[in-house]
N, C-alpha and C positions, 0 to 999 in steps of 0.2 A: 307456626302451622307445619305439621308433617306432610311432606309431599309424597305423592304416589310415584314410585320408582317404576318407570315403564321402559322395557327393552323393545326396540323396534329392530327386528332381525331383517337385514336387507335394506338399511336406511338409505343407501345411495342409488338404489334402483328406483324405477318410476313410481312404483306404488309406495314403497317404503319411505321415499322422500316426501311424497304427498301426505302421508300419515303424520310424518314429523312436523311438516307445516301446520297441519290441523292441530297437532298436540301442543305446539308451541304457543298457540293462542290461550292455553289453560295454564294459569299460574299456579295450579295445584299439582302439576305434573313436573316431575324431574326425569328427563329423558337419559337413558343408558344406551350408548351407541357404540358399535365397534365395526371398523372397516374389515374388509376380507383379509387384509395384511395382518390385522391385529388379532383376529379370531377366525380360524378356519372351522366353518360349521360342519364340514364333513369329518372332522376329527373328534371322535366321541370323548376322549379324556379332556381335551382342551374345552369343549362345551360344558361338560359337567363341572370342571374347575371354575369356569366363568360364573355359572349359576351359584355355585357354593359360596363364591367370594362377594357377589354383587348385591345380594338381598333384594331380588327383583320381586315386585308386586304383580305386574302385569306383563304379558307378552303379546306383540303383534307379530305374527310369523309371516312376513312378506318376502323373505329370502327365498329364491327360486333360480333355477336355470330355465330361461325361457327363450322362445324363438318362433319364427314363422315356419311355414310349410317346408321350405328348403332345409332350415336348420334341423327340424325334427326328423326329416328323411335322412339327413346326412350323418347325424350324431345320435342315434336312438339310445345307444348304451350310456352315453354321457347324460342324457336327459333322465333315464329312469334311475341310474346309480345316484347321481348328485342330489336329485330331489328327494329320493328315498332316504339317503343319509342325512340330509339336512333336517328334514321333518322329524325322523326318528330321534335324532340327537337332541333337538330343542325340545320336543314334547316330553321325552322321557327325563331329560335333565331338569326341566321346569318342575315335573312332578317330584323328582328326588329332592329338589330344593324347596318343596312345599309351596310352589306358586300355585294359586287356586284359579286365577283367571288368565285365559289364553285365547287368542282369536287367530285361526288358521285361515289363510286366504288360498283358495283353490282356483278353479277355472271351469267355465262352462263346457270344456271339452270332456268333462267327466261323463256327460250323458251320452246315450247311444247315438249313432250317426243318424238313424232314422227315427229318432224320438218324436212322438206326437208334439206338434207346435201349437202354442208356446210350451216350453219344456218346464214341467213342474219339478219340484224337489223329489217327488215319488218316482220319477223316471229313472233314478239311479240304479244301475245294475239290472236294467230290464231288457238290454239288447247289446248288439255288437257295437264296439266303439269305432270312430273314424280311424282307418288304418294308418294315415299319415302321421298322427300324433298319439297313437296308442301307448307307447311307453310312458310318455309325459302324463297322459290321462290316468294310467294305472298308478303312477306315484301319487297323483293328487287324490285319487280315491282312497289309496292307503292312508293319506294324511287325514281325511274325513274319519276313517275307521279307527285311527289311532286316537283321535279326540273322543269319539264315542266310547271306545274301549276303556280309556282311563276315567271317563265320566261314570261308566257302569261299575267298573271294578274299585275305584278309589274315591268316588264322589266329587271328582274335579268338575269345574265349570269351564270346559274347553269347547269353544263355539267355532264354527266354520261359515265362511261367506264365499259364495261362488259367483265371481264377477263374470259378466259377459266380456266381449272384446274391449280392452282398454287402450286409451291413447292419451297424449298430452305431454307436459313438461317432463324432461329427463327421459323421454322414450329412446330406444335404440334406433338410430337412423343408418345403421349399417346397410349398404346397398344390396347385400345378399341374405343376410341372416336376420332381418327385421320383420315386424309384422306388417300388415297391409298398409295402415294409414302413414306411418313414418316412411315406408318405402315409396309410397306414391307421392308424398309431399317432396321428398328429396329427388325423385325421378322427374317430376314435372318442373321443379325449381331448376334443375340442372339442364333440362331440355329448353326451358325458357331462356336461360343465360347463353345457351349455345345456338339458339335460334333453330332448333330442330324442327322439321315440318311435321313429325308424327311421333307419338308416344304409344308403345305397345303395352298393354296391361295383360297379366296372366289370366287365363281362364275365359270362360264365356261371357261373363258379366252378369249372368242370371241368378247366382245363388243370392240369398237374402241374409244379411248380417245386422247385427245390432251392435252399437258402439257407445261406450260410456266414457266420459271424461274422467281422468284419474282424481281430480279434486272432488268429484262426486263420489267416487269409489272410497276415498280417504274419509269423506264425511259419513258415509254409510257405515264404514268399518267402526269408526268411534261410536256412532249411534248404537250399533249392535252390541259392541263391548260394554257400553254403559247402561243397557237395558237391565232393570231389576229382574231377579230370577222368576218372580211370578209372571211378569209380562213375557219374558222370552219363553219359559216353559209352556205358557198358555198357548203360544202360537207355533210351537214346535211339537211335533208328535213324538211319542216315545220311540227311541232308537233312531230318530231323524234329526240330527244335530245341525245340518246345513241350511242356509238361507240363501236364495238367489239374489243378486244384485245386478240391476240393468235399468234401461229406461222403459222397457216394455214396448219399444218401437224399433222397427227395423227398416232397412232399405235394400235395394239390390246393389251388387258391387258396381254395376254400370252407373247407377245413380251416385254412388260414393266417388267413382272416379271422376265423374263429371263435375261434382261439387268441389273436389280437391283441385281440379284444373281451374275452376273459376276462382277459388281462393287464392291460388298461387299467380293467376293472371296468364296462364298458358293460352296461346291463341291457335296452336296448330290442330292437326287431325288426331283423334284417339282411336286406336284399334285394339281388338281383343284377340289374343292367341288361344284359341279353343283347344289346342293340342296340349296345353298345360293343365294340371289338375285343378279342379274346382273346390275339392273338399266337400263338406256336407252341403246338401241342397238349401238348407235353412237352419239357423240357430237364433231362435228367439226365446228369451227367458220369460217364464211366467213369474212376475214380481209382485203378485197379489198379496203374498205373505208379508213381505217387507212393507209394503204399502199400508196393510192393515195394522202393522205396528207403528206406523206414523211417519215413514220416510219415503220421499220420492226424489228422483233426480232433478236438477234445476238447470243444467248446462245443455243447450240444444247443439246438435251436431255442427251446423254451419258456424256458430258462434265459437264452439270448441275447436274446430279445425283452424279458424283464423287465429286464435290465441296461441295454438300449437305451432303454426307456420311462423308467427312472429318470434316465438321462442327459438325455433330452428334458426331463423335469420340472425338472432343475436349470438348464437353458439356455434354457427356452421364451421368456423375455423377449426374447432376441435374434431370435426367429423371428416376432415380431409386427410385421412391416413390410409 
């Protein structure tokens, strides 16, 4: 049996590693993986040489520079440059090597800050982006448009999925540059160990957010990649290649913080620092398109937080740097 050679870009990241775990269950797939030390995705010639040599059949483009509000505010040039380069190099090199199928992973931050909730795929480019992560969002929008453009000009089958806020195994638990869930899990865990009487969370606690476990994201990615052309095209409008991926359910940041505290077993007081930025007031994905195709999320938030905390406990020694 000839196996499908699948390249997962960013296989050591949270999403990429989850996609690898998902694909490893399929004996028809032969994974092609390269670490950052083995292949610099911002280096055009190296990426082109890789594709010319490896005879890739499919690409999952999960490689990206990612971070939370602090990281996006602090390193805007890094976020726009590195993501633009990674996306352009992989998509163009895949095309040159005659790779017909590619899946690009974007982000819900592509949508306007004040987009009508829940956010539909049609909301793209209809308003002003959230300022704190605009450079990252612009790069992700460019990735969508790269896929659309190669489809239009060259007849490629390059698809895009836009996940809501992700969390889970292999997340970044850095105390300053991480997203909200790993940051909270670590903060409450360390507060519990230190016996601190109070934990302060950023913002007012009022914004609404949706969270998707990374294993659900991986399952959705493989599902969308494997859809036959007629099913996919039937559910994606002309010139609209991306599909939202989420749970369709959100909660307030306050509710999230309280749930994390409960999962960790922190018994102290929780305070909110309203002088810190909240970001967008609400970010809920309209996932009706993906649901109509036959996929829905299966991991509830409390369950996912508990398993993520257990993973953190098993790997916390590697985070003490």
